[in-house]
C-alpha positions in Angstrom: -22.8 5.2 4.1 -21.2 2.3 5.0 -23.4 -0.7 6.4 -21.8 -0.3 9.8 -22.8 3.7 9.7 -26.4 2.7 8.9 -26.8 -0.3 11.5 -25.9 2.8 14.1 -28.6 4.7 13.1 -26.6 7.4 11.7 -27.9 10.0 9.3 -26.8 11.3 5.6 -25.5 15.0 6.0 -24.8 15.0 2.2 -27.5 16.3 -0.4 -27.9 16.4 -4.4 -29.8 19.2 -6.0 -28.2 18.4 -9.0 -26.2 16.0 -11.6 -23.2 18.5 -10.8 -23.6 19.4 -7.2 -23.1 18.3 -3.8 -24.2 19.9 -0.9 -23.1 19.4 2.9 -24.7 20.5 6.2 -22.0 21.4 8.6 -22.6 22.8 11.9 -26.0 24.4 10.6 -24.3 25.7 7.6 -24.9 24.5 4.2 -21.8 24.4 2.0 -22.2 23.8 -1.7 -19.5 22.1 -4.2 -19.7 21.5 -7.7 -18.3 19.0 -9.9 -18.4 17.7 -13.5 -20.9 15.1 -12.4 -22.2 13.7 -9.0 -23.7 10.3 -8.8 -26.4 9.5 -5.9 -26.6 6.6 -3.6 -29.5 5.4 -6.4 -27.3 5.4 -9.3 -26.8 2.4 -11.4 -23.2 1.0 -12.4 -24.5 1.8 -16.1 -24.8 5.6 -15.6 -21.3 5.3 -13.7 -20.0 3.5 -16.8 -21.6 6.3 -19.6 -19.6 8.9 -18.2 -16.4 7.1 -18.3 -17.1 5.5 -21.8 -15.5 8.3 -24.1 -12.1 7.7 -22.2 -12.5 4.0 -22.4 -12.6 3.6 -26.4 -9.8 6.8 -26.9 -7.9 3.8 -25.8 -8.3 2.1 -29.4 -7.0 5.4 -30.8 -3.8 5.3 -29.1 -4.4 7.4 -26.0 -3.6 6.3 -22.4 -6.1 6.3 -20.0 -6.6 6.1 -16.3 -9.6 5.4 -14.2 -9.4 5.2 -10.7 -11.9 5.2 -7.5 -10.7 7.0 -4.3 -12.8 7.2 -0.9 -13.2 6.0 2.6 -13.4 2.4 3.1 -16.9 1.3 2.9 -17.7 3.9 0.3 -18.2 1.5 -3.0 -15.0 1.8 -4.6 -14.7 -2.0 -5.1 -18.5 -1.8 -5.9 -17.8 0.8 -8.8 -14.9 -0.7 -10.4 -15.7 -4.8 -9.6 -19.2 -4.6 -9.4 -20.9 -8.0 -9.2 -21.4 -11.1 -12.2 -24.9 -9.9 -12.7 -24.1 -6.4 -12.2 -20.7 -5.7 -13.6 -18.6 -2.6 -12.5 -16.3 -0.3 -14.6 -13.7 -2.9 -15.4 -15.7 -5.3 -17.3 -18.1 -2.7 -19.0 -14.9 -1.1 -20.2 -13.3 -4.5 -21.5 -16.6 -5.4 -23.2 -16.9 -1.8 -25.0 -13.2 -2.2 -26.3 -14.1 -5.9 -27.7 -17.7 -4.6 -29.0 -15.8 -1.7 -30.6 -13.0 -3.6 -32.1 -15.2 -6.0 -33.6 -17.5 -3.1 -35.2 -13.8 -1.8 -36.7 -12.8 -5.1 -37.7 -13.0 -4.2 -41.6 -10.2 -1.7 -41.2 -8.1 -2.7 -37.9 -6.8 -5.5 -36.4 -6.8 -5.7 -32.5 -4.7 -7.1 -29.9 -5.5 -6.7 -26.1 -3.4 -8.1 -23.5 -4.3 -7.8 -19.2 -2.0 -7.5 -15.9 -3.4 -7.3 -12.5 -1.4 -6.2 -9.1 -1.6 -4.9 -6.3 0.3 -2.7 -4.3 -0.1 -4.1 -0.3 2.4 -2.7 2.6 4.6 -1.0 -0.1 4.8 -4.1 -1.9 4.1 -4.9 -5.6 2.2 -8.6 -6.0 1.0 -9.9 -8.9 -2.2 -11.1 -8.8 -2.5 -13.3 -12.0 1.0 -15.2 -10.7 2.1 -15.3 -7.3 5.2 -17.0 -7.7 8.1 -17.7 -9.9 9.3 -20.7 -11.6 11.2 -21.6 -8.5 8.3 -21.6 -6.6 9.0 -18.3 -4.4 6.9 -15.6 -4.2 7.7 -13.2 -7.5 9.7 -9.9 -6.2 8.4 -7.0 -8.5 9.5 -3.4 -8.4 8.4 -0.5 -10.7 11.1 0.7 -13.4 11.8 3.3 -15.7 10.7 2.5 -19.1 13.2 3.9 -21.3 12.3 2.8 -24.6 8.3 3.7 -24.2 8.9 6.3 -21.4 7.0 6.4 -18.1 7.2 3.3 -16.1 6.2 -0.5 -16.0 6.8 -3.3 -13.9 9.0 -5.9 -15.6 8.1 -9.4 -14.4 4.7 -8.8 -14.1 2.5 -11.5 -16.1 0.3 -9.8 -19.4 -1.9 -12.2 -20.4 -3.7 -12.4 -24.1 -7.3 -12.2 -24.2 -9.8 -12.6 -26.9 -13.0 -12.6 -25.3 -14.9 -11.2 -22.1 -15.3 -14.8 -20.9 -10.9 -14.9 -20.8 -11.2 -11.4 -19.3 -13.6 -13.0 -17.0 -12.2 -16.0 -15.6 -8.7 -13.8 -15.3 -10.0 -11.2 -12.7 -12.1 -14.2 -10.8 -8.3 -15.6 -10.3 -6.7 -12.3 -9.5 -9.6 -11.4 -7.2 -8.9 -14.5 -5.0 -5.4 -13.3 -4.6 -6.3 -9.7 -3.6 -5.5 -9.2 0.2 -8.6 -8.2 2.0 -9.6 -7.9 5.9 -12.6 -6.5 8.1 -12.0 -3.9 10.1 -14.7 -1.5 12.4 -15.5 0.4 9.1 -16.0 -2.5 6.7 -16.4 -6.0 6.9 -14.8 -6.8 3.3 -12.3 -4.1 3.3 -9.6 -4.2 0.4 -6.0 -3.7 2.1 -4.3 -3.0 -1.4 -4.1 -0.6 -4.2 -5.5 -3.2 -7.0 -4.0 -2.0 -10.7 -6.2 -3.7 -13.7 -4.2 -2.8 -16.7 -5.4 -3.2 -20.7 -2.2 -2.7 -23.3 -4.0 -2.3 -26.8 -2.1 -2.8 -30.0 -3.9 -1.2 -33.0 -3.2 -2.2 -36.8 -4.5 0.0 -38.9 -5.7 -2.0 -42.3 -6.0 1.4 -44.5 -2.8 3.9 -43.5 -0.9 0.7 -42.4 0.2 2.1 -39.2 0.2 0.3 -35.6 -0.6 2.5 -32.4 -0.9 2.0 -29.1 -2.7 2.4 -26.0 -2.8 1.9 -22.3 -5.6 1.9 -19.8 -5.5 1.5 -16.2 -8.5 0.8 -13.8 -7.7 1.1 -10.3 -9.5 0.3 -7.3 -7.4 2.3 -4.4 -7.2 0.7 -0.7 -9.9 3.0 1.7 -8.4 5.8 3.7 -10.0 5.1 7.5 -8.9 7.2 10.2 -6.9 5.1 12.6 -8.9 5.9 15.8 -12.0 4.6 14.3 -10.6 1.2 12.4 -10.0 -0.8 15.6 -6.7 -2.0 14.0 -3.8 -2.9 16.0 -0.5 -4.7 14.7 -0.5 -6.1 11.0 -4.1 -4.4 10.7 -2.6 -1.1 12.1 0.4 -1.5 9.7 -1.6 -1.7 6.8 -3.8 1.3 7.6 -0.9 3.6 8.3 0.6 2.6 4.4 -2.8 3.0 3.0 -2.9 6.5 4.6 0.6 7.6 3.2 0.3 6.0 0.0 -3.3 7.9 -0.3 -1.8 11.5 1.3 0.9 11.2 -1.5 -1.8 10.7 -4.1 -3.4 13.7 -2.9 -0.3 16.0 -3.3 0.2 14.6 -6.9 -3.3 15.2 -7.9 -3.1 18.9 -6.1 -0.1 20.0 -7.9 -1.4 19.1 -10.9 
């Protein structure tokens, strides 16, 4: 539950019988749903990361990975992905695991890490590491087809080489200061944009002589909201409409898969 719901005396309608099951009481009827893994409100950041760690380290072997937090505003997406300095989330833990494993493999491989951070706000892309171009104007970014490597990319998005967790954490702090947040009736610190933190890994194999490339996208999506409950008007209302529209499109993609 959100802080607002808890303050209003609302009660949780979910129960978690096991780590793969959620039970929902609806109009006196108990409905059960099964998942690969279920975390309770008491689950720790470490437990959540352990479930994703296998995906994270596969990036070092040239695989592409995407991990995203999806759900209603106030449900803990930013907490899960970002966390706090004393209790980091998936983003910092993922980079820490990559640096640690790269050091363990130092005798057989050399790794190069580059990171970027962007947000999609009101259908516009913003570079969270570098807001303005050389002329001091707000950068205008677009998603383009990457004909050389397949897929898509944002050509003018700033990529920063990193060699330590200290460098990563400083860049994340810069990016989070530039991110769009605002209070709504449902969340005092609601993220009003989708945030994409990306890691590009180049692996130089010292034994076989080859080079492998991997990408990892860590995504904190903006929270879905019922417009009637947000108390949003004007710009906030337009934000909510764009957020719900994009999340609906994402849901359609997931359903199609």
